[in-house]
C-alpha positions, 0 to 999 in steps of 0.5 A: 268410190270408183264404180266400173262398168261390167262392160268395160274391156279386161284391160280398163277394168284392170288399169281401173281398179289397181289405179283406185287400189293404189290412191286407198279408193274402194273400186266396185265393178257393177253388172252394168254395160257402158253404154246403160252407166252413161245413159244413167249419167246423162251422157250419149256416149259409153262410160267405163267408170266412174267416181262417187265423190259424196260419202252418204251416196257412196256408202249407199251405193257399197251397202246395195253391192253388199246384199 
């Protein structure tokens, strides 16, 4: 799963979602800015996207977005 920050530039969001789709990877755009996403994963700088590789964690995030 590719989780893309809604605060990322439009071109970055497009590049990440198109590339994810090409490789058959689900991508979601979260309503969170890049600085917040960076803080959530423990980075001091802005982060445009994160990859979720754990299958169970991925499924839980997808469920949250479905609600």
